[in-house]
C-alpha positions in Angstrom: 193.8 -135.4 -16.5 192.7 -134.9 -13.0 189.2 -133.7 -12.7 189.5 -130.6 -10.1 185.9 -130.7 -9.2 186.3 -134.2 -7.8 189.4 -133.1 -5.9 187.1 -130.5 -4.4 184.6 -133.0 -3.0 182.2 -131.1 -5.3 179.1 -133.5 -6.4 177.5 -133.9 -9.9 174.8 -131.5 -9.1 177.1 -128.3 -7.9 177.3 -125.3 -10.1 180.1 -124.7 -12.6 182.4 -122.5 -11.0 184.9 -121.7 -14.0 184.3 -121.1 -17.5 186.4 -121.8 -20.6 185.9 -120.7 -24.2 186.1 -123.9 -26.2 188.7 -124.2 -28.9 187.6 -127.3 -31.1 189.9 -130.3 -31.2 191.9 -129.0 -28.1 191.3 -130.7 -24.7 189.8 -128.3 -22.0 192.2 -127.5 -18.9 190.2 -129.4 -16.5 187.0 -131.5 -17.5 184.0 -129.7 -17.8 180.6 -130.5 -16.3 178.7 -129.1 -19.4 178.4 -127.0 -22.5 176.9 -124.0 -23.0 175.7 -123.5 -26.8 175.9 -119.9 -28.1 174.5 -120.6 -31.5 172.3 -123.8 -32.9 174.1 -126.6 -34.3 175.5 -130.1 -33.8 178.3 -130.5 -31.0 180.7 -133.6 -31.4 181.6 -134.0 -27.6 184.5 -136.3 -25.8 182.9 -138.0 -22.9 185.1 -138.4 -19.6 185.7 -142.1 -21.0 187.2 -140.8 -24.2 184.0 -141.7 -26.2 182.7 -139.4 -28.8 179.1 -138.6 -29.5 177.4 -135.9 -31.8 174.5 -134.2 -30.2 172.3 -133.1 -33.0 170.5 -129.8 -33.1 171.7 -128.5 -30.1 169.7 -124.9 -29.4 171.3 -121.6 -28.7 170.9 -120.8 -25.1 170.9 -124.3 -24.2 173.4 -126.5 -21.6 174.3 -129.9 -22.5 174.8 -131.5 -18.8 177.3 -133.9 -19.9 181.0 -134.6 -18.4 183.4 -133.8 -21.0 187.1 -133.2 -21.9 187.0 -131.7 -25.6 184.9 -130.9 -28.5 185.8 -132.3 -31.7 186.2 -130.1 -35.0 184.3 -133.1 -37.0 180.6 -132.6 -37.4 180.3 -129.7 -34.8 178.5 -126.9 -36.7 177.3 -125.0 -33.3 179.4 -122.2 -32.2 180.1 -119.5 -29.6 180.6 -123.2 -26.8 181.6 -122.3 -23.6 182.8 -125.3 -21.1 181.1 -125.3 -17.6 184.0 -126.4 -15.2 
């Protein structure tokens, strides 16, 4: 999967320009630069290198600022998640 943000020459601190509702277990159309959390819970995020990690206790209204390609179904209890691309 190519990273459209890198192709544009935007840096890691550039703002997101697209948004995508997250369907658990489904890869994003383009790697995301972060995840917006709509409702409290845990999030099992797949990083750019394919490694999965569970962020425990993510709070509603927060942004997890990590490059990622998907959110796994297993262990994810947070909801209303949005990929910031």
